[in-house]
Phi, psi and omega in degrees: 000320178295323179296319181296316179298320180293318179296320179297317180296319180295321179295320180295320183287336188240036176287098183083113183305322183286352182255005179298136175246126182251111181274134174247118188253131173247138183238158172284172182297337179271004177096346178292150183290130176262317181204155175227122176249126180258133178241147177254129180256132176231188181284345183252350181167202183215141182217150175286130182238342180202149178222136177229140175226149187232149170288167180296334180279003178095346178289139180292134177262316180209159177205133180208157179244155185225153178213126182054037177081002181241151174297134183208122184101210188270134173239127185228143172234149178234152170286166180290353175268003178095349178288135177296132181266313180204160178217114179248146173243126181245153173223113183052042175086355181261133179286122184260317181210161184208149173208137183228154182221157171272185184291346180260000177094006179274142181295143179233161168291133182281350180057042174241138177202099185063246182272001182265120186230133175278140182232158180271173176302317181295320178292321177301318179296323178297315178297320178301313180295334180273357178083017179292146179294133174247136178238126183263124184264003183287165178297156184308318184295324177288321177298317181295325180291334180167140179204168177298135184306134179072001178292152174262145170279135184299323175050222177283136187298316180296326177292322178295316178302318179298315181296318179295314180296331179285334185267321186204170177283170185286350173264011174279147183290142176223127177259127182243132181221159178232214180284305181198192183297339183273352183263120184267003185295328180293321178293321178300315178294319181300318179293324178298316178292323177299320179290342177270001175106000179286137191246352180230081184250127182239123181261115178270094187291332178294331173060204183302317183298315181290321179296314181294321179295331180282349180080020181282165187304132179226173176216000000 
């Protein structure tokens, strides 16, 4: 009986060699699933076709599909209470449409405009772990009192441009943050950088207050 079940399972997984999906699972320290990345295997290679990530409580955090190495189709994020946070539609890596909601289900501005994209706390932490540059737009005295670890103070705009140009090309990612969602200074700086040719700008609207409350690294 076990052999029959095994053979049946293999047949289901391998209906058509080109349609095989290979899941790669990452877990939290307690064994709960953190993420599942699906790859499609063909006679000529293997490619990522879908990604899912989960909160520690088991609630899905994000899900997206890919084609030829680019986001393609629907990308969705959820809050940890199960409420949908955002829904983007991509075609060959290009953002086609967007819709965003708060934790109560009310519509929000998605804060996207060309290369300017609003990101959540969880996304900001991912960028931080990857070593992406963070720029703090608050006044000097607030920056001195406390800021995200390794973040730069925006200071003089031309000085900031020089530092960014010295470190990376203009298509390198930059995360910009301010105090919180009510502070518009981070968007202003993002648009200024966008006008200077920077193409991957991410606005962390939760800012310093949300980051600090989460207990993430600060200085």
